[in-house]
C-alpha positions in Angstrom: -7.1 -31.5 -29.5 -7.4 -27.8 -28.6 -4.3 -26.0 -27.7 -4.0 -24.9 -24.1 -3.3 -21.3 -23.2 -0.4 -21.3 -20.9 0.7 -18.2 -19.0 4.2 -17.8 -17.9 5.0 -16.8 -14.3 6.4 -13.5 -15.6 3.2 -12.8 -17.5 1.1 -13.6 -14.3 3.0 -10.9 -12.5 1.9 -8.1 -14.9 -1.4 -7.6 -13.1 0.0 -8.2 -9.6 -0.1 -4.9 -7.7 2.3 -6.4 -5.1 4.9 -7.8 -7.4 8.2 -6.0 -6.8 8.9 -5.0 -10.3 10.7 -1.7 -9.9 14.3 -0.9 -8.9 14.9 1.9 -6.4 16.1 4.2 -9.1 13.1 3.6 -11.4 10.7 3.8 -8.5 12.1 7.1 -7.4 11.9 8.4 -10.9 8.3 7.3 -11.3 7.1 9.2 -8.3 9.4 12.2 -8.7 11.5 11.7 -5.6 15.0 10.5 -4.6 16.2 7.1 -3.6 17.0 8.6 -0.2 13.3 9.4 0.3 12.4 5.8 -0.5 15.0 4.6 2.0 13.6 7.0 4.6 10.1 5.5 4.1 11.6 2.0 4.6 13.5 3.1 7.7 10.2 4.6 9.1 8.5 1.3 8.4 5.9 2.6 6.0 7.0 0.4 3.1 9.3 -2.7 3.2 10.8 -3.3 -0.3 11.7 -6.8 -1.2 15.3 -7.5 -2.0 16.6 -9.0 -5.3 19.1 -11.9 -5.2 21.8 -9.3 -5.3 20.4 -7.4 -2.4 18.9 -4.5 -4.3 15.6 -3.0 -3.2 12.6 -3.7 -5.4 9.3 -1.9 -5.1 5.7 -2.8 -6.2 3.1 -0.6 -7.7 1.2 -0.7 -4.3 4.3 0.5 -2.5 4.8 3.3 -5.0 1.2 4.5 -4.4 2.0 4.7 -0.7 5.3 6.4 -1.3 3.6 8.9 -3.6 1.0 9.7 -0.9 3.9 10.3 1.6 5.6 12.5 -0.9 2.4 14.6 -1.3 2.3 15.1 2.5 6.0 15.9 2.8 5.7 18.4 -0.1 3.0 20.1 2.0 5.4 20.5 4.9 4.6 17.4 6.9 7.7 15.7 8.5 8.4 12.2 7.0 7.7 10.5 10.3 4.4 12.3 10.7 3.5 11.5 7.1 4.1 7.8 7.7 1.9 7.9 10.8 -0.9 9.7 8.9 -0.8 7.2 6.1 -0.8 4.3 8.5 -3.8 5.7 10.3 -5.6 6.4 7.1 -5.2 2.8 6.1 -6.4 1.5 9.4 -9.5 3.8 9.2 -10.2 2.5 5.6 -10.1 -1.1 6.9 -12.3 -0.3 9.9 -14.9 1.5 7.7 -14.9 -1.5 5.2 -15.4 -3.9 8.1 -18.3 -1.9 9.4 -19.9 -1.7 6.0 -19.5 -5.5 5.6 -21.1 -6.1 9.0 -24.0 -3.8 8.1 -24.6 -5.7 4.8 -24.7 -8.9 6.8 -27.2 -7.4 9.3 -24.9 -7.7 12.2 -25.0 -4.9 14.8 -22.0 -2.7 14.8 -20.9 -1.4 18.2 -24.0 -2.6 20.1 -27.6 -1.3 19.9 -28.4 1.9 18.1 -29.2 5.0 20.0 -32.7 4.8 21.5 -32.9 1.0 21.2 -33.5 -1.1 24.3 -30.8 -3.6 25.3 
């Protein structure tokens, strides 16, 4: 009988971009900012860290990429609230562009008839 390869739940999380693996201190260190900056992003609603059993904030790699983008904007002089809004709008635009591309590939019209076409 061949042995089965079993993965543990912890090993399954290694590739999960949304797994909250990082403590606030480690997350801040990784992106070169302060825990207060991460708290500000949470208060602004840009990222919502999960909480450990003890109530400590835990961040995923996905959230750290978002926080890093916010830090870039703030470092360029953008206020935190504006940086959060910019990132939110960039994400919405990315989703809309992907939706349009998917519809084009399926052959569905996007936004009605093209210019010059009869209705």
